[in-house]
TORNULO-911399 format. One record per residue: residue number from 1; x, y, z of N, C-alpha, C in turn; chain. Coordinates in steps of 0.2 Angstrom, whole numbers. Atoms other than C-alpha are relative to their C-alpha. Example, Ala and Ser with C-alpha at 12.3 -4.5 7.8 and 13.67 -1.06 7.14 Angstrom:
// TORNULO-911399
NODE  nr neast nnorth   nup caeast canorth  caup ceast cnorth   cup kette
NODE   1     4     -6     0     62     -22    39     4      6     0     A
NODE   2    -4     -6    -1     68      -5    36    -4      5     3     A
This chain:
// TORNULO-911399
NODE  nr neast nnorth   nup caeast canorth  caup ceast cnorth   cup kette
NODE   1    -4     -2     6    652     580   819    -3     -5    -6     A
NODE   2     3      4     6    645     574   802     6     -2    -4     A
NODE   3    -6      2     4    659     564   794    -1     -6    -4     A
NODE   4     2      6     5    650     550   784    -5      3    -5     A
NODE   5     4     -2     6    642     553   767    -4     -6    -2     A
NODE   6     4      5     2    627     543   762    -3      2    -7     A
NODE   7     2     -2     7    623     543   743    -2     -7    -4     A
NODE   8     2      5     4    616     532   729     6     -3    -4     A
NODE   9    -5      3     5    626     520   718    -1      3    -7     A
NODE  10     0     -3     7    631     527   701     4     -3    -5     A
NODE  11    -5      2     5    638     521   685     4      5    -3     A
NODE  12    -4     -5     3    653     531   680    -2      7     2     A
NODE  13     4     -6    -2    646     545   690     4      7    -2     A
NODE  14    -3     -7     2    649     564   686     5      3     5     A
NODE  15    -5     -3    -4    662     575   693    -3      3     6     A
NODE  16     3     -3    -6    650     583   705    -1     -5     5     A
NODE  17     1      5    -5    647     566   713     7     -1     4     A
NODE  18    -7      2    -3    666     563   716     3      6     4     A
NODE  19    -2     -6    -4    668     581   723    -3     -2     7     A
NODE  20     3      2    -7    657     574   737     4     -5     3     A
NODE  21    -5      5    -2    668     559   739     6      3     3     A
NODE  22    -6     -4    -2    683     571   741    -1      2     7     A
NODE  23     1     -4    -6    675     579   756    -1     -5     6     A
NODE  24     1      4    -6    672     564   767     5     -7     0     A
NODE  25    -5      6     0    684     550   773    -4     -7     0     A
NODE  26     3      6     0    670     537   774    -7      2    -4     A
NODE  27     6     -1     4    656     535   761    -5     -6     1     A
NODE  28     5      5     0    640     524   763    -4      0    -7     A
NODE  29     4      0     7    632     518   746    -6     -4     2     A
NODE  30     6      3    -1    614     514   748    -2     -6    -4     A
NODE  31     1      6     4    610     496   743    -7     -2     1     A
NODE  32     6      2    -2    593     494   751    -6      4    -3     A
NODE  33     6     -5     3    583     508   742    -3     -4    -6     A
NODE  34     3      2     6    571     504   728     3      3    -6     A
NODE  35    -3     -2     6    579     504   711    -5      5    -4     A
NODE  36     3     -5     5    574     519   700     3      1    -6     A
NODE  37    -3      0     6    577     518   682     1      7    -3     A
NODE  38    -2     -6     3    584     532   671     3      5     5     A
NODE  39    -4     -4    -5    595     539   685     7     -2    -1     A
NODE  40    -8      1    -1    614     539   689     1     -7     1     A
NODE  41    -2      7    -2    612     521   695     2     -4    -6     A
NODE  42    -2      4     6    613     514   677     2      4    -6     A
NODE  43    -2     -4     6    618     529   666     5      5     2     A
NODE  44    -5     -5    -1    632     541   663     0      4    -6     A
NODE  45    -1     -4     6    636     555   651     7      2    -2     A
NODE  46    -7     -1     2    652     557   641     0      5    -5     A
NODE  47     0     -5     5    658     571   630     3     -3    -7     A
NODE  48    -2      3     6    658     564   612     2      6    -5     A
NODE  49    -1     -5     5    663     573   596    -6      4    -2     A
NODE  50     6     -3     2    645     577   593    -4      3     6     A
NODE  51     4     -2    -6    641     583   611    -1     -5     5     A
NODE  52     1      5    -6    635     575   627    -3     -7    -3     A
NODE  53     3      7     3    631     556   624    -1     -4     7     A
NODE  54     2      4    -6    622     546   637     1     -8    -1     A
NODE  55    -1      7     1    627     528   640    -4     -3     6     A
NODE  56     4      3    -5    614     517   649     2     -8     1     A
NODE  57     0      8    -1    617     499   657    -6     -3     0     A
NODE  58     7      3     0    602     488   652     0     -4     6     A
NODE  59     1      4    -6    595     479   667    -5     -5    -2     A
NODE  60     5      5     1    585     463   668    -6      3     4     A
NODE  61     6     -3    -3    567     469   672    -2     -4     7     A
NODE  62     1      3    -7    564     466   691    -7     -4     0     A
NODE  63     6      3    -1    550     454   696    -5      4     3     A
NODE  64     5     -4    -3    542     467   707     2      8    -1     A
NODE  65    -1     -7     2    541     486   704     5      3     6     A
NODE  66    -4     -3    -5    550     489   721     5     -5     2     A
NODE  67    -6      5    -1    566     479   720     6      4     3     A
NODE  68    -6     -4    -3    581     484   731     6      0    -5     A
NODE  69    -6     -1     5    596     491   721     5     -6     0     A
NODE  70    -5      6    -1    607     476   728    -2     -6    -4     A
NODE  71     2      6     4    596     464   718    -1      1    -7     A
NODE  72     1     -2     7    596     473   701     6     -4    -4     A
NODE  73    -5      3     4    605     462   688     0      3    -7     A
NODE  74    -2     -3     7    613     467   672    -2     -4    -5     A
NODE  75     2      4     5    606     462   656     5      0    -6     A
NODE  76    -5      0     5    616     456   641    -3      3    -7     A
NODE  77     3     -2     6    604     464   629     4      5    -4     A
NODE  78    -3     -5     5    610     474   614     8      1     0     A
NODE  79    -8     -1     0    629     470   616     2      6     3     A
NODE  80    -2     -7    -3    630     485   627     7      1     2     A
NODE  81    -7     -1    -3    647     482   634     5      2    -6     A
NODE  82    -3     -2     6    654     483   616    -1      7    -2     A
NODE  83     2     -6     2    644     498   612     3      6     5     A
NODE  84    -2     -5    -5    649     507   628     8      1    -1     A
NODE  85    -7     -1     1    667     504   626     2      3    -7     A
NODE  86    -1     -3     6    667     509   608    -2      7     0     A
NODE  87     2     -7    -1    658     525   613     6      4     4     A
NODE  88    -5     -3    -4    671     529   626     7      0    -3     A
NODE  89    -7     -1     4    686     525   615    -1      5    -5     A
NODE  90     1     -6     5    679     536   601     0      7     3     A
NODE  91     0     -6    -3    676     550   613     7      2     3     A
NODE  92    -6     -2    -4    692     549   622     7     -2    -3     A
NODE  93    -6      3     3    705     541   611     5      5    -1     A
NODE  94    -5     -6     1    713     558   607     2      4     6     A
NODE  95    -1     -4    -6    713     564   625     7     -1     3     A
NODE  96    -7      1    -2    730     566   634     2     -6     4     A
NODE  97    -1      5    -5    728     552   646    -4     -7    -1     A
NODE  98     4      6     1    717     539   638     4     -6    -1     A
NODE  99    -4      6     1    731     528   633     3     -3     6     A
NODE 100    -3      2    -6    738     528   650    -5     -4     5     A
NODE 101     5      3    -4    721     523   658    -4     -5    -3     A
NODE 102     4      4     4    713     513   645     0     -7     3     A
NODE 103     0      7    -2    719     496   651    -3     -1     7     A
NODE 104     4      1    -6    711     499   668    -7     -1    -1     A
NODE 105     7     -1     1    694     502   661    -2     -6    -5     A
NODE 106     2      5     5    693     490   646    -2     -6     2     A
NODE 107     2      7    -3    692     474   656    -7      0     2     A
NODE 108     7      0    -2    675     480   663    -5     -1    -6     A
NODE 109     5      1     6    668     479   645     2     -6    -3     A
NODE 110    -1      6     3    675     462   642    -2     -6     4     A
NODE 111     2      5    -5    669     452   657    -7      1     2     A
NODE 112     7     -1    -2    652     449   664    -1      1     7     A
NODE 113     1     -1    -7    647     456   680    -7      0     1     A
NODE 114     7      2     0    630     450   686    -4      6     3     A
NODE 115     4     -5    -4    624     464   698     3      7    -2     A
NODE 116    -1     -7     1    623     483   694     4      3     5     A
NODE 117    -4     -3    -6    629     487   711     7     -2     0     A
NODE 118    -7      2     0    645     477   709     4      4    -5     A
NODE 119    -3     -3     5    649     485   693     1      7     2     A
NODE 120    -1     -7    -2    646     503   699     6      0     6     A
NODE 121    -5      0    -5    656     499   715     7     -1    -2     A
NODE 122    -7      1     2    671     492   706     3      6    -4     A
NODE 123    -2     -6     4    672     506   694     1      6     4     A
NODE 124    -1     -6    -5    670     519   708     7     -1     3     A
NODE 125    -6      1    -3    684     511   717     6      1    -4     A
NODE 126    -5     -1     4    695     511   702     1      7    -2     A
NODE 127    -1     -7     1    692     529   698     3      4     6     A
NODE 128    -3     -3    -6    696     534   716     7     -2     1     A
NODE 129    -7      2     0    712     524   715     4      4    -5     A
NODE 130    -3     -3     5    717     532   699     1      8     1     A
NODE 131     0     -7    -2    713     549   705     3      2     6     A
NODE 132    -4      0    -6    722     546   721    -5      4     5     A
NODE 133     5     -3    -4    706     550   730    -1     -5     6     A
NODE 134     0      4    -6    707     543   748    -7      0     4     A
NODE 135     7      1    -3    690     537   754    -2     -7     1     A
NODE 136     2      7    -2    683     521   762    -8      0    -2     A
NODE 137     7      1     2    667     515   753    -3     -6     3     A
NODE 138     3      6    -3    655     504   762    -7      0    -3     A
NODE 139     7      0     2    637     498   758    -4      0     6     A
NODE 140     4      0    -6    623     501   770    -2     -7     2     A
NODE 141     2      7    -3    618     487   781    -8     -1     0     A
NODE 142     7      0     0    599     492   781    -2      7    -3     A
NODE 143     2     -7     2    588     506   774    -2      4     6     A
NODE 144     2     -5    -5    586     521   786    -3      6    -3     A
NODE 145     3     -6     3    574     534   781     3      6     3     A
NODE 146    -3     -6    -4    581     546   794     7     -3     3     A
NODE 147    -6      2    -3    600     542   796     2      3     6     A
NODE 148    -3     -2    -6    610     545   811     3      7    -1     A
NODE 149    -2     -7     1    615     563   815     7      1    -3     A
NODE 150    -7      0     3    633     559   810     1     -1    -7     A
NODE 151     0      1     7    628     556   792    -3      5    -4     A
NODE 152     3     -5     5    626     568   778    -4     -4    -6     A
NODE 153     4      4     5    612     561   767    -2      4    -6     A
NODE 154     2     -3     6    612     566   749    -3     -5    -5     A
NODE 155     3      5     4    603     551   742    -5      3    -5     A
NODE 156     5     -3     5    589     562   735     4      4    -5     A
NODE 157    -4     -4     4    602     573   727     3     -4    -6     A
NODE 158    -4      4     5    611     559   718    -5     -6    -3     A
NODE 159     4      6     2    597     546   716    -7      2    -4     A
NODE 160     6     -2     3    582     556   709     1      1    -8     A
NODE 161    -1     -1     7    579     559   690     3      7    -1     A
NODE 162    -2     -6     1    584     577   693     8      1     1     A
NODE 163    -7      1     0    602     572   698     4      7     0     A
NODE 164    -5     -6    -1    612     588   704    -3      6    -4     A
NODE 165     3     -6     4    600     600   695    -1      6     4     A
NODE 166     1     -5    -4    597     610   710     6      3     2     A
NODE 167    -6     -3    -2    609     623   716     3     -3     6     A
NODE 168    -4      3    -5    623     616   727     4      5     3     A
NODE 169    -4     -5    -3    630     629   739     7     -2     2     A
NODE 170    -7      3    -2    645     617   742     4     -2    -6     A
NODE 171    -4      2     6    650     615   724     0      5    -6     A
NODE 172     0     -4     6    655     625   709     3     -3    -6     A
NODE 173    -3      3     6    659     620   691     6      4    -1     A
NODE 174    -6     -3     2    677     622   687     2     -3    -7     A
NODE 175    -2      3     6    681     621   669     7     -3    -1     A
NODE 176    -7      3     1    695     610   663     1     -1    -7     A
NODE 177    -1      2     8    702     605   646    -4     -6    -2     A
NODE 178     4      5     4    691     595   635     2      0    -7     A
NODE 179    -3      1     6    697     588   619    -4      3    -6     A
NODE 180     4     -3     5    682     594   609    -2      7     2     A
NODE 181     2     -6    -3    681     611   618    -1      5    -5     A
NODE 182     0     -5     5    685     622   603    -7     -1    -4     A
NODE 183     6      1     4    670     614   594    -6      2     3     A
NODE 184     6      0    -3    657     614   607     0      4     7     A
NODE 185     0     -3    -6    663     624   622     1     -5     6     A
NODE 186     0      4    -5    665     617   639    -6     -3     2     A
NODE 187     6      4    -2    653     603   644     0     -2     7     A
NODE 188     0      2    -7    649     602   663    -4     -6     1     A
NODE 189     4      6    -2    641     587   671     2     -6    -3     A
NODE 190    -2      6     3    651     574   662     2     -5     5     A
NODE 191    -2      6    -4    656     557   669     7      2     3     A
NODE 192    -7     -1    -3    672     558   680     5     -3    -4     A
NODE 193    -5      2     4    681     548   667     2      6    -5     A
NODE 194    -2     -6     4    680     564   656     5      4     3     A
NODE 195    -5     -4    -4    690     573   669     6     -4     0     A
NODE 196    -6      4     0    702     559   671     4     -1    -6     A
NODE 197    -4      1     6    706     556   653     3      6    -3     A
NODE 198    -3     -6     3    708     574   649     5      3     5     A
NODE 199    -4     -4    -5    717     580   665     5     -5     4     A
NODE 200    -5      5    -3    726     564   672     1      2     7     A
NODE 201    -2     -1    -7    735     567   689    -3      7     2     A
NODE 202     2     -6    -2    728     585   689    -8      0     2     A
NODE 203     7      1    -2    710     578   692    -2      2     7     A
NODE 204     2     -2    -7    711     579   710     0      7     2     A
NODE 205     0     -7    -1    716     597   710    -7      3    -3     A
NODE 206     6     -3     3    700     601   699    -5     -2     5     A
NODE 207     5      1    -5    690     592   712     0      4     6     A
NODE 208    -1     -5    -6    697     602   726    -2      7    -1     A
NODE 209     2     -7     2    694     618   717    -8      1     0     A
NODE 210     7      0     1    676     613   714    -4      1     7     A
NODE 211     3      0    -7    672     613   733     0      7     3     A
NODE 212     1     -7    -3    665     629   740     1     -1     8     A
NODE 213    -2      1    -7    673     630   758    -5      4     4     A
């Protein structure tokens, strides 16, 4: 029986990513793979008043082109923490649940976390806790090109530049309320914080509905 999910680390990952976490009691996050830029590992998309907006965490350029994800350090370049939080606040300040959750997220943009993997992991654990998503998250101990038969490997699906662009027979998009929906229609593929700030405690129900049984 396959009861462990293997996937890549992600910065404020999309709803699709969390629908996978919903389905498995134990999740392994790959930390020994080579870092690939311009992927979910260091970027997310939020629904701003002007449409989808991508936020990218800058990294310190690795010494070698094939650096393990666990060794990727965050850069302080461009005052990105202030810019990210300002963008999040601007996009979600008028959502029903932003005021309720903001104090959980704001500290991440006021302190320095050295490694990207740590930032992603801490934010993921916070989102799971606020969503009441029961899952045990662990890091891989080594890189396995072909994992054990008990593991569902979706590293390619979550870690490539295509990121969930291929049809997924186990997932369907479930529209939910978005604060700018009247202006731009429903925007799928947003960060999980988009669902959380708009729907609050009902976020878990949306995740459940998004899973094709």
